[in-house]
C-alpha positions in Angstrom: 0.0 0.0 0.0 1.2 3.5 -0.8 2.5 5.5 2.2 0.9 8.8 3.2 2.3 11.6 1.1 3.1 9.4 -1.9 2.0 9.8 -5.4 -0.1 6.8 -5.6 -3.6 6.7 -7.3 -6.1 8.7 -5.3 -3.4 10.6 -3.3 -4.9 13.8 -1.9 -1.5 15.5 -2.2 0.4 16.2 -5.3 3.9 16.5 -3.8 7.1 15.9 -5.7 8.8 12.7 -4.9 12.5 12.3 -4.0 15.0 10.7 -6.3 15.1 7.0 -6.0 17.8 5.7 -3.6 20.9 4.0 -4.9 20.6 0.3 -5.2 21.9 -1.7 -2.2 24.7 -4.0 -2.7 23.7 -7.6 -3.2 23.5 -9.7 -0.1 24.7 -13.1 -0.2 21.5 -14.5 1.1 17.9 -13.2 1.2 16.6 -12.2 4.5 14.0 -14.4 6.0 10.4 -13.3 5.6 8.9 -11.1 8.2 6.3 -12.6 10.4 2.8 -11.2 10.3 3.0 -10.3 13.8 6.1 -8.1 13.1 4.0 -5.6 11.1 2.8 -2.7 13.2 -0.8 -3.0 14.1 -3.1 -0.6 12.3 -0.5 0.1 9.5 -2.4 -1.9 6.9 -5.7 -0.4 8.0 -4.2 3.1 7.8 -2.8 2.4 4.4 -6.1 1.0 3.2 -8.0 3.9 4.7 -5.7 6.3 2.9 -6.2 4.5 -0.4 -10.0 4.5 0.0 -9.9 8.1 1.1 -7.9 8.9 -2.0 -10.3 7.0 -4.2 -13.3 8.7 -2.7 -11.8 12.1 -3.1 -10.8 11.8 -6.7 -11.8 14.9 -8.7 -13.2 16.8 -5.7 -11.8 20.1 -4.4 -9.2 19.9 -1.8 -10.6 19.2 1.6 -14.2 18.6 0.3 -16.1 15.4 0.7 -18.4 13.7 -1.7 -21.6 14.8 0.0 -20.4 18.4 0.3 -19.4 18.5 -3.4 -22.9 17.2 -4.4 -24.7 19.9 -2.5 -22.3 22.4 -4.0 -23.1 21.1 -7.5 -26.8 21.3 -7.0 -26.6 24.9 -5.7 -24.4 25.9 -8.7 -26.8 24.3 -11.2 -29.8 26.0 -9.7 -28.1 29.3 -9.7 -27.0 28.8 -13.4 -30.6 27.9 -14.4 -31.9 31.0 -12.7 -29.3 33.1 -14.5 -30.3 31.6 -17.8 -34.0 32.3 -17.3 -33.1 35.9 -16.3 -31.0 36.2 -19.5 -33.9 34.9 -21.6 -36.4 37.3 -20.1 -34.0 40.2 -20.6 -33.5 39.1 -24.3 -37.2 38.9 -24.8 -37.7 42.3 -23.3 -35.0 43.7 -25.6 -36.6 42.2 -28.7 -40.0 43.6 -27.7 -38.5 47.0 -27.2 -36.6 46.8 -30.5 -39.8 45.9 -32.3 -41.7 48.7 -30.6 -39.0 51.1 -31.6 -39.3 50.1 -35.3 -43.1 50.6 -35.4 -44.2 53.7 -37.2 -47.8 54.7 -36.5 -48.0 57.0 -39.5 -46.8 54.2 -41.9 -49.4 51.8 -40.4 -52.2 54.3 -40.9 -51.1 54.9 -44.5 -51.1 51.2 -45.2 -54.6 50.8 -43.7 -55.9 53.7 -45.8 -54.3 52.3 -49.0 -55.8 48.9 -48.3 -59.3 50.4 -47.7 -59.1 52.4 -50.9 -58.0 49.3 -52.9 -61.0 47.3 -51.6 -63.4 50.2 -52.5 -61.9 50.4 -56.0 -62.3 46.7 -56.6 -65.9 46.7 -55.4 -66.7 49.6 -57.7 -65.0 47.9 -60.6 -67.0 44.7 -60.0 -70.2 46.7 -59.8 -69.5 48.6 -63.0 -67.7 45.8 -64.8 -69.4 46.5 -68.1 -67.9 50.0 -68.2 -64.5 48.7 -67.2 -64.6 46.0 -69.9 -65.7 48.7 -72.4 -62.7 50.8 -71.5 -60.3 47.8 -71.7 -61.7 45.7 -74.5 -64.2 47.9 -76.4 -67.0 45.5 -75.4 -69.2 45.5 -72.4 -69.2 41.8 -71.7 -67.1 38.6 -71.9 -68.6 36.3 -74.6 -68.1 33.1 -72.7 -70.0 31.3 -69.9 -69.5 28.1 -67.9 -71.8 26.3 -70.3 -69.8 27.4 -73.3 -66.6 26.2 -71.9 -68.2 22.9 -70.8 -69.7 22.3 -74.2 -66.5 23.3 -76.1 -64.1 21.4 -73.8 -66.0 18.2 -72.8 -68.5 17.6 -75.6 -66.5 18.9 -78.5 -63.1 17.7 -77.4 -61.7 21.2 -77.2 -63.1 22.0 -80.7 -61.6 18.9 -82.4 -64.9 17.4 -83.3 -68.3 18.9 -84.1 -70.2 15.6 -84.5 -71.8 16.7 -87.8 -71.5 13.1 -89.1 -74.3 12.1 -86.8 -76.7 14.1 -89.0 -76.5 11.2 -91.6 -78.1 8.8 -89.1 -80.6 11.4 -87.9 -81.7 12.0 -91.5 -83.1 8.5 -91.9 -86.8 8.2 -92.6 -87.4 6.4 -89.2 -86.4 9.6 -87.3 -89.2 11.9 -86.2 -89.7 15.0 -88.3 -89.0 17.3 -85.4 -85.4 16.1 -85.0 -84.7 14.8 -88.5 -81.3 16.0 -89.8 -80.2 17.4 -86.5 -76.9 16.9 -84.7 -77.4 14.0 -82.3 -74.7 15.0 -79.9 -76.0 18.6 -79.8 -79.5 17.3 -79.3 -78.4 15.2 -76.3 -76.4 18.1 -74.9 -79.4 20.4 -75.2 -81.5 17.9 -73.3 -79.0 17.8 -70.3 -78.5 21.6 -70.3 -75.0 21.8 -71.9 -75.9 22.7 -75.5 -78.3 25.5 -76.5 -81.9 25.5 -77.6 -83.2 27.7 -80.3 -86.3 29.7 -79.3 -88.2 32.0 -81.6 -90.0 35.1 -80.1 -92.8 36.2 -82.4 -96.1 38.2 -82.2 -94.4 40.8 -80.1 -96.7 43.5 -78.7 -96.0 46.1 -75.9 -98.5 48.4 -74.2 -99.2 50.9 -71.4 -95.7 52.2 -71.5 -94.6 54.9 -68.9 -94.3 57.6 -71.5 -96.2 60.7 -72.4 -97.0 61.5 -76.0 -96.0 59.7 -79.1 -92.6 58.1 -79.2 -90.2 56.0 -81.3 -89.8 52.7 -79.4 -87.7 49.6 -79.9 -87.0 46.4 -77.9 -83.6 45.0 -76.8 -83.1 41.3 -75.9 -80.0 40.2 -74.0 -79.5 36.5 -73.9 -76.5 34.7 -72.1 -73.1 36.2 -73.2 -74.3 37.1 -76.7 -74.5 40.7 -78.0 -77.8 42.5 -77.5 -80.4 42.1 -80.3 -82.6 45.0 -81.2 -85.9 45.2 -83.2 -86.6 47.8 -85.7 -87.5 51.3 -84.5 -91.2 51.9 -84.7 -92.5 55.1 -86.1 -93.9 57.7 -83.6 -96.8 55.9 -82.0 -98.8 56.3 -78.8 -97.5 54.3 -75.9 -100.8 52.4 -75.3 -100.1 49.7 -77.9 -97.0 49.2 -80.1 -96.6 46.2 -82.5 -93.3 44.8 -83.9 -93.1 42.5 -87.0 -89.8 40.8 -86.2 -89.3 37.2 -85.2 -86.3 37.2 -82.9 -84.3 34.0 -82.5 -82.5 33.5 -79.2 -80.2 30.6 -78.2 -80.2 29.5 -74.5 -79.4 26.6 -72.3 -82.0 24.8 -70.2 -79.9 25.1 -67.1 -80.4 26.9 -63.8 -76.8 28.2 -64.1 -77.7 30.2 -67.2 -78.3 33.9 -66.8 -81.8 35.3 -67.1 -82.9 36.7 -70.5 -83.4 40.5 -70.2 -86.0 42.2 -72.4 -86.0 46.0 -72.4 -88.2 48.6 -74.0 -86.4 51.8 -74.9 -87.5 55.1 -76.4 -85.2 56.7 -79.0 -84.2 60.3 -78.2 -82.4 62.9 -80.3 -79.2 62.0 -78.3 -79.1 58.5 -76.9 -82.1 56.6 -75.7 -84.1 56.1 -72.5 -84.8 52.7 -71.0 -88.5 52.7 -70.0 -89.1 49.2 -68.6 -87.6 45.7 -68.4 -88.4 42.1 -68.0 -86.3 39.1 -66.9 -87.2 35.5 -67.8 -85.3 32.3 -66.9 -84.3 30.1 -69.8 -85.8 27.0 -68.1 -89.3 28.6 -68.2 -88.9 29.9 -71.7 -87.9 26.4 -73.0 -90.9 24.9 -71.1 -93.3 27.4 -72.6 -91.9 26.7 -76.1 -92.6 22.9 -75.5 -96.2 23.5 -74.5 -98.4 23.7 -77.6 -101.4 25.0 -75.7 -99.7 28.2 -74.6 -99.5 30.3 -77.8 -99.1 33.8 -76.4 -98.2 35.0 -72.9 -98.4 38.5 -71.5 -96.0 39.6 -68.9 -95.9 42.6 -66.5 -92.8 44.7 -66.8 -90.8 46.6 -64.2 -90.6 50.4 -64.6 -87.0 51.5 -64.6 -87.8 55.0 -63.2 -89.3 54.2 -59.7 -90.3 57.8 -59.3 -92.7 57.7 -62.2 -96.3 56.9 -61.3 -98.3 54.7 -63.7 -102.0 54.0 -63.9 -101.4 50.4 -65.0 -98.2 48.4 -65.2 -96.5 48.2 -68.6 -96.7 44.8 -70.3 -95.3 42.8 -73.2 -97.0 39.9 -75.1 -95.0 37.4 -77.1 -95.1 33.8 -78.3 -92.5 31.2 -77.5 -91.9 28.4 -80.0 -89.2 26.3 -81.5 -88.0 27.2 -85.0 -91.0 26.7 -87.3 -91.0 30.1 -89.1 -87.7 29.4 -90.8 -88.6 28.0 -94.2 -85.0 27.2 -94.9 -84.8 24.9 -91.9 -81.2 25.8 -91.1 -81.2 23.7 -88.0 -81.3 20.6 -90.2 -78.7 21.8 -92.7 -76.1 19.1 -92.9 -73.3 20.2 -95.3 -72.9 23.8 -94.0 -69.5 24.3 -95.8 -70.0 24.0 -99.5 -73.8 24.3 -99.7 -75.9 27.4 -99.9 -79.6 27.1 -99.0 -82.1 29.7 -100.3 -85.9 29.9 -100.0 -88.7 31.2 -102.0 -91.9 32.4 -100.4 -95.2 31.9 -102.1 -98.4 33.7 -101.3 -99.2 35.8 -98.3 -99.0 33.0 -95.7 -95.2 32.9 -95.5 -95.2 29.5 -97.1 -92.4 28.5 -99.5 -89.7 26.0 -100.3 -86.0 26.0 -100.1 -83.3 25.0 -102.5 -79.8 23.7 -101.9 -77.1 24.8 -104.3 -73.4 24.1 -104.5 -71.3 27.2 -103.7 -69.6 27.0 -107.1 -72.9 27.1 -108.9 -74.2 29.8 -106.5 -71.3 32.1 -107.3 -71.7 31.5 -111.0 -75.4 32.3 -110.8 -75.0 35.4 -108.6 -72.0 37.4 -109.7 -70.0 39.5 -107.1 -70.6 43.2 -107.4 -69.5 46.3 -105.5 -71.7 49.1 -104.1 -72.1 50.6 -107.6 -73.2 47.3 -109.2 -69.9 46.8 -111.0 -68.4 43.3 -111.3 -65.6 42.4 -108.9 -63.0 39.8 -109.8 -62.5 36.8 -107.4 -60.5 33.6 -107.6 -62.1 30.4 -108.9 -64.0 28.6 -106.2 -62.7 25.2 -107.4 -59.1 26.3 -106.6 -60.2 27.7 -103.3 -61.9 24.4 -102.5 -58.8 22.4 -103.3 -56.5 24.6 -101.2 -59.0 24.5 -98.3 -59.3 20.8 -98.5 -55.5 20.3 -98.4 -55.3 22.7 -95.5 -58.0 20.9 -93.6 -56.2 17.6 -94.2 -52.9 18.9 -92.9 -54.5 20.5 -89.9 -56.3 17.3 -89.0 -53.2 15.2 -89.6 -51.2 17.5 -87.3 -53.8 17.2 -84.6 -54.0 13.4 -85.0 -50.2 13.2 -84.8 -50.2 15.3 -81.6 -52.9 13.2 -80.0 -51.1 9.9 -80.9 -47.8 11.3 -79.5 -49.5 12.2 -76.2 -51.1 8.7 -76.0 -47.8 7.0 -76.8 -46.0 9.0 -74.1 -48.7 8.1 -71.6 -48.6 4.4 -72.5 -44.8 4.3 -72.3 -45.0 5.9 -68.8 -47.5 3.4 -67.5 -45.6 0.5 -69.2 -42.4 1.5 -67.6 -44.0 1.9 -64.2 -45.6 -1.6 -64.6 -42.3 -3.3 -65.7 -40.4 -1.5 -62.9 -42.9 -2.9 -60.3 -42.6 -6.4 -61.8 -38.9 -6.3 -61.7 -38.9 -5.1 -58.1 -41.1 -8.0 -57.0 -38.9 -10.4 -59.0 -35.8 -9.1 -57.4 -37.3 -9.3 -53.9 -38.4 -12.9 -54.5 -34.9 -13.9 -55.7 -33.2 -12.2 -52.7 -35.6 -14.0 -50.3 -34.7 -17.5 -51.7 -32.1 -19.5 -49.7 -28.7 -20.1 -51.4 -28.3 -23.8 -52.1 
């Protein structure tokens, strides 16, 4: 055992040791071993106690026991944690003060005012969107609705197909006369509310208009996103009853998503015109009235535009809703609408007549092209134009077909590669899982 003051392991003192003594001269014979009783009593215990004490005091401050050092460590850790929390609170306060110092009340007020003005401007632009569109595009509306995009994108394959070839099957003698020669896909789309119905407004009469004296009146019809249609301007007539000879054709979808049809009665002034009254009808009701053969003419009460004007009786408009029966040419059933010209001849006073189909080449030879003075105007031969147009159509369709086939091939290759990769992955996993023979 190491003696007290030595440099053994666990020594509480780090004292320099003396130089090792010179080796003793060899003795002729080893000394006999010391008896156990010769050792001083308590020396081994003292040495063992010194070693244990040294071991117990390893790494502790001088003169400090293990229990004292543990309590000192706990006190130091608690004090360090309190100091860390105090530093964090101070840093948080400093950050809050720095943020508060960077705030500028004037800039915040300016931002709020600018945001409020932007919101007001956007609301005004939405309310008067027709005027905004007139300034930006020269037109007061966007000629496209949800139904138009659905019909063009889904039913016509983004304009690639018009399904006119179905007219050949619809022209068979077994088809009813009401749908004979029509486009089958368009007929189905009109039934589900995607394609348009063609409705004729005839026998138009207005009366009890909120106007004093004779006036020149006309009617405006706004349907869907199409441009407004106007009747002829009547001669100065009293506002009690005014007749119009026109048959107006409107196209609408039998869908609740379609906008209402607006019918307005206007009076032509020297500068501009004045809107007297208006009427709004849903396309669903108009199509239902056109289907009902018992309802020939309906009379509707109109809303006066000027609420301050007192009227004895509300203004009204009477009209008849029907599917196209007044068109002698039957343009809805016209199949070849590219190279065929259809004209009609009326006979008698009952608007009864027949139509004739002519090839466009024969039509141009029969009716020469003239200018405003009646002089002949030279134009290229229609046969050459037809050849060039046919070649252009073939090239365009070939390009579209090639593009569609390329897209399909890319999609098929992608799925085939994914499938083969999956098969190879399963095959590799099965081979790895087999034991080696």
